[in-house]
N, C-alpha and C positions, 0 to 999 in steps of 0.2 A: 715165755711167749714174747716175741719181739715184733715191733711194728715194722712194716716195710718202709725203710727210710727214703725210698724214692717218692713217696706220697707227701704232699705239702701238709705241715701240721696246721691244726686249728684248734679252737678251744674245747671241742668235744674230745678230740684225740689227747689233748693235755689232761682232761679229766680222766680218761681211761688209762693213760700212762701212770698217773698218780694212784689210781685204784690198784693197778698191777704192782707198782712198787710196794704198796701197803698190804698186798696179799688179800685184798678184797675179793669176794665171790671165788676164793681159791684159785685165783689166776685165770678165770674164765671170762671170755667176752662173748655175750650171746645177744644179738639184736633182733629186730623183727620189722617187717613192713606190714602194717595193719589197715588196709583199705576197707571202706565201707562199700559193699557191692550194690551201689544205688546210682551208678553212671560209669562212663568209661574214664580211664585214667588220662590225665593231660600232662603237659610238659612240667607242670609244678610237681606232680607226683614223681617224675623222672628223677628230680634232684633228690628226693627222699629215698628212692629206690637205690640209686647210685651210692648215696651216703650210707644206708644201713647194710646193703650187701658188701659195699666196698670196705667198710670198717671190719666187718666180720672176716673178709677174706685177708685184709692186711694184718690182722691179729691172730690168724689161724683160728678163728672162732666160727660161730654158726649164726645164721640168719634164717629166721622162720617167715613164711608168708601166712598171715592169719586174717581172715576175713571178719571184720567187726560187724557182725550181722544181727544186730539187736532190734532192727525196725523193720518188720516184715512187709509193711505197706509199700515200702520204696525200693525193696531189694529184689533182684531177679537173677536167675541162673544165667541169663544172657551177660550180665555184667561180670559175674564170676568167671565165666569162660574168657571174656575179652581181657580181664585183668591178668589171667594166667598167660594168655597169649602175648600181651604186651611185655610182661616181665621177662619171659623167655626170649622175645625178640631183642630186648635190650642186652641180652647176653648173661643173665643171671639165673641161678638154679637153687631152689630151696630144697632140692633132693627129696626126702620123704617127710619133710616138715611143713606140710600144708595143713592148717587147722582153721576151724571156725569157732567164733565165740559161742555160737549155738551148740557146739560140741560140749560146752561146759555149763549148759543150762541147769542140769541137775545139781552140780557142785555149787553153782551161784545161788541157787535156791537154799541149799543147806547152809551156806555161809550167811545168807540173809536171816534165816531162822536162829543162827547162832547170835547175830547182832540183837535180834528181838529178845532172846533169852537174857542177854546182858544189858537189856534196857537201853541200848543205843540205837534202836530203830523201832518205828511204831506205824500203824496203819492209820492214815488220815482219811477221813470220810467227807472232807471239805471238797467243794467243787473246784475245778481248774481255775475259775475266775477268782474264787475266794483265796486260794492259795497264792495266786499272783498278786492279789490286792494286799495280802498280809506279809508280803515279802519285805516291804519297806523300800527305801531308796538308798543310793550309795552313801548319802549323808544322814539318813535316819534309820533306826533299827526297825526290824520287822515285828509283827505280833505273833506270839505262839498259837499254834492251833488249839482249839478247845479239845481236840482229840489226842493231844500230845501226851497226856498222862494216863492213857489207858493202861490197864494192867498187862503184865507179860502174858497172862493166860488169854485174855481177850484178844490181844494182838496176834498170838499164835493161831487162835481159832479163825480169826478173820482172814489171816494171810493164807492159811490152808484152804479156806472156802473160796478165796480169790483163784487160787490155783486150780481148784476143782470146777470153776466155771459157774458158781452160784450167783454171781453179781454181773450186772451190765457194765459195759465199758464206761469208765469215768466214775463209777460208783465209790471206789476206793483206790488209794495209792499207798505204797509203802515208802516211808520217808526215814532218812537218817536223823537221829536226834543229836544235833551239834550245838549250834548257837545262833539264835535268831537276831542277835545284836552284832554279829561278826561284821567288820568293815569289808570282808570279802563275801559278796552276795552268793557266791557258789557254796559257802559254808552254812548258809541259813536253812538248815534242814532240807537238803535236796532229796528230790524224788529218787528212789531207787528202783521201784517197780510200778508199772501201770497195767491196767487190764486192756488188752487189745485183741479182739477177735479177728485175726487176719492169718491166712494160711502162709506158713513160713517155707521158703525155698529149700531149706534143709531138714527141718523137723516136722513139716506138714501141719497138721492141726493138733500136734501133741500138747502144745501149751497155748493157753490163752492169757498168761501174764509174760510180760517181757521185761528184762533188766534195762535200765538206762546205761548209755555208754559210759558215763563217768564212774559207775559202780562196776560195770562188767570189764572195763579195760585194765585197771590195775591188777585185778585178780586173775584175769587171763594171763597177763605178763608174768605173774608169779607162778601160776600153774605151769607155764612153758619154760620156767627157769631163765627168764630174760634177766640180763644184768644191767643194761643200759637201754631205757625206753626213750628213744629219740623221736621227738615230735616238733611240730611248728609252734611258732612263738605264741599264737593265739591260746595255746593250752598252758601257758605259764601260770595264769591266775587259777588254773584247775589244779595245779600241783599240790597245794595243801590238802585238797580233798582226795587226790590220788593216794598221798601219803597216809591220810587219816584212815581210809578203809583198811590198808595193809596193817597199820599199827593196831587198830581196834580189833582186828581179827587175829592178832598175835602172831603173824607170819613172819618166819625168820628168812634171812638171806633175801632181803626185799630188793626189787629192782629200783633203779634211780631214773626218775624222769629227767631228761635234758631237752631244752628247747632250743631251736635255731630259727633263723628267719626264713620264712617261706619264699618261694620264687614269685616275684611279680613281674610281669611282662607287659610292656606298653602295647597299645593298638590291639588289645584282646581282653577277654574276660576269663576268669579262672573259676568262677563260681559253677559248681556242677548243676545247681538249680537253673542258673541262667543259660548254661549250655543246653540243658534239657528243654528249655524254653525255645531256643533256637531250632531245635530239632522238631519238637511237636508243632511249632507254629509254621514250619516250612521254609524258614529263612535259609536253612541248609539242607542238604540231602542225606541226613543221617549223621550219626556220631563219627563216622570215618569220612565225612566230607573234607577234602584236602584244605579247606579254609579254616577248620576247626583246629584248636590247640591240642586236641587229643593225640595220644601217641598212634592211635590207629589212623587218624587224619594225616598226621605227619608222615607216617609210613606210606600211606597210599599216595602222598604228594611226592615222595621220593627221597625223604630223609633216611639216612642210615643210622643204625644203632650206635656206630662210632662217633657220629657227629653229635648225637644227643648226649653221649657220655662225656665227650670233650667239652661240650657246651656246659654241662653241669659242673664240671671241674673248674671251668674258667669262672663261672659264677661264684664259686666258693661257698664257704660256710661262715655266716656272720650272726651276730646277736641282735641286729636291728634290721627291721624290714626295709627293703629298698626295691625300686623298679628297675629292671634290667632292660636295656634297649633291645627291641626286636632285631635290630641290625646285628647284634652279637650272635643270635641264633642262626641268622642267615650267613654270617661270616663263617660259622662252624661247619655248615653243610657245603658251602662253596670251597672251603679249604679241603674237605674230605673228597668231594666229587672232582675236584681239579686233578687229583692223583688218580682216581680209579675210573672215571667216566671216559669212554671212547668219544672222540670228536666225529660227528657226522654232519652232513649238510642237509638242511630242511629250508624250504621256502614256504612261509606262512601266508604271504599275499603275492601270488604269482603274477609276474609280468613277462610275457614271451618275447624271446629274442631269436631272430633267424640270422644265422651267420652265412652271409650270402656267398662267401667265396670258399665255404667248407663243402667238400664233396656230399652230394645227397645221401648216398648209401653208406657212407663210411661211419664206423663206430670204433673209437679208440678206448682202450683200457688204461687209464691213467693211475699213477701210483700216488698214495697220499698216506700221511702218518695217522695211525690210530689215536695216539695220545702222545704229544711231544714232551709231556711231563714224565713219561714212562717209556724208556727205550725198549724195554722188554715186550711192550704191547705190539710192536711190529708195525707193518704196514698193510694196506688193502688196496684193491683197485676199484675204481669207479668208472662207468661208461660216460663217454663224451660224444656228442653228435651235433649235427647241423642245427637242431632246434633245441634250445634250453629255456629254463626259466630262472629269473633272478627275482629278488624282492623289489615290489613297487617302490619302497622308500630308497632303494639304491639308484634311482633315476629321477632327475629333475629336468624338465624341459628348459626352465630358467633357473639355473643353480644360484643358491645364496653364496656369499663369500665363504672361502675356505671348504667348499664342497668338493671333496676329492673322489667322488664315485662317478657314476656314469651321467653324461649329458651330451648333447649334440656337439660332435667334433672332438670329444674328450676320449681318452683311453684309460682303461683299467685293466688289472689282471683278475682273471678268474682263478679262484683258489685251486692250486695244484694243476692248472691247465695253461691257457694262453692269454696273451694280451689281446684285448678286442677294442675296437673303436666304433663309436656310435656314428652312423651316417644318416639314417632316416628315421623319422617318427611316423608311425601309421596310426591314423585315427578313424573311429567310425563316424556315422552321420551326426551323432551327438556332440562331436568333438572330443570324445574320450579316447584315450591312448589305448590301443589294443595289442600293439606289438612294436618291437624296434628291430630295424635292420642294421646289422653290424658286420664288420669285416675282422678277421683274426689274422695275426701274424705268425706263420708257421714256425719262424725261427725263435719264438719265445717260449717254447714248450717248457713247462716248469721241470727243473732238475736236469735239463739238457745242457746246461752251461751257457744259456744266454746272458748277454751283458746288459741288455735294456732293463730299465727299472721305471716304474710309474708309482704315483703316490697312493693310489687306491687299490685295495684287493677285496673282492666280493665273492660271496657264495652263490651256488647254483645247482641245479639238478637237470638232468637230460630228460627231455620231454617224453621220449618213447619208452624210457626205463623208470620213470618216476612212479612212486607208489603214493596213492591217495591216503590222507590221514586227517583225523580231527584233532585239533590241538586246543587244549583248555588252559587259558592264561589265568592262573590264580594269583591273587594279590592279597594284601592284608584285609582282614574281614571288616575292620573299622577304620574310619577316617580320623577319628579323635584319638589322641595319645592316650587318654584315660576316658573311655566311654561311660564310666560310672561316677565321674567327677561331679556332675551337675545333678543334684538330687531332684531338680524340678523337671528333668527330662527323662524319658525312657531311653535306656542305654541303646535300644534298637534303632533309635533315630540317627545314630552314627554309623549305621552299616554302610560299607562302601559299595556304591552301586556298580563299581567295576572290580569287585573282588572276584568276579568270574566273567571272563569274556570268552566265548566259544567261537573258534575259527574252524570251519568245516571244509574248506577248499584247499587245504594245505597239501604240500607234496614233499616227499622225503626220498632220500636216495634208496636205490633197490635193495641194498643189503639190509634195511630195517623191515623187510616184508616178513621175516621170521622172528622178529623180536617178541619176547615173551613178557607177561605182565611182571612188573617189578624191575625189568631191565632199565639201566640208567644210561643217559647219553648227554653230551654237551652238543646242543645245536650250535654250530659255529656262528659266533656274533649274536646269538639270540639268548642264550641261557642254558640251564640244566633242566633236563626233561626226563620223565620216566613213563614207562608204558602203564596205562591204567588197567586194573583188573576187569573193567567193562569191555576191554578189547576182545574181539573175536577174530576168527580166521579171515572174515571178510571185511572187517573194520578195525583199523588201528586207531586207538585213542591215546594221545600223549598229555600228561600233566606237566605244566611248568612247575618245577620245584622251586627255583629261584632264578632271578635275572643274573647276568654276569656281574653287575654292580648295583650298589644301593641307590636306585633311582629316587627313592623317598628322600634321601639326604639332599639330592640335587634340587628336588621340588621345594623343600623347606628352605634351602638356601636362597633359591630364586625368589621365594615368597617374602624374604626378609629384605 
């Protein structure tokens, strides 16, 4: 089995290469992606998905999808379904290898019985508070439970009765008998099973005792013949316990746990608990809100699977945690959409222009490029008429220095159309500008070989042909680079009040009337946008995926 040499090496691949050279696991490479179905996947999970499925592909191996569903109180079928959808959207396929840790509850119970029989597990009747108080501290050993030396027969009887539902929640737990003086707190007789009367999304009410993650995970890996159990760095301290269970159960061809640095991203939070808080408290409109770092949110915002995979590759695989700049994620989607997105014209804050010397009833069909980055994308025609709309920001009655757009007496080129000159500014009784009167130069039709040039080019839409649209300008959800840095403040205090601005009176060119949810475009001079799933036949809704450039970098530089 040979690695794909086009893929950059990293320390995980180095470990796998060495294992293959030594004939470990009979030359197999078998990974897994093991999410807990207690929330939607986020951009951090994407890195793990790409890593696990990518390694399996490059080594001609296998990658499983396994749901580590050992906590029924927080897990739901909705989350299972969303995880499947997200992984498929990213472009990965587990084929027929989708499993649940709950599929192994029977075998996990039998393995626990084996440990009890070998006197390496015992039923503890201490309360949760007593167990916590007796664990000790990182610098002081813990105290052994008074129930630690129960007989094998008593432990077997109690554990079976726990399974049969004879005790209330919290009455007993099953613990591994390891070392209460271990410098690793996770090795101080960790809990393996607890009583929890809760309906499970997969097993219903079949069980009233549930295994802990640290016990179920290594055994599930072994059952599935995983060779390399790749996880994030916070599980490094759990590795001795991972190995302990496999060794004490005398399991052969054991998987190896390897830790890598998780993905940290500034201007956001990655904790599923905090993301759920944002959803439940109404700070966002669901897990797929385009401001969320969830894959469903990014998808709805207009991110492509290619951009997420490229971003994950750019971040790379490291041994130390680090924070990645949000701008790198935005760069990845700009780079991708620059190639694939059609250029269209949209006016977000319309200002009417009457071209006074243009014939009243004349409509021209002008030719323009669909995508200058992709010649195969061809051209399209757009209608031009006497009355058009431009952006309000493209006009100044009193222009600042180096303002190369429209102002009284100045000329600009209309994109793919003509050069126009502003002659009159029309205002209402409140002194507000309602429209501009301009003249056009017929000899300056774009593409007709005209020799005149002006400094400014602006976009526009024809008034009688324009299509109304709602445009949602999404931005970063938090104003602080690290919303969790200050322990004295609630992370929600840093929510960006302009993370969503809704513009309801926008106008787009007529070709967008038939746009479908998920379609992606570059609004010329505005940014990249996609059609939101909320769009209906009578109402177009566009989400801004990303601006054309990083405005935050300019803001931060200006602030300095």
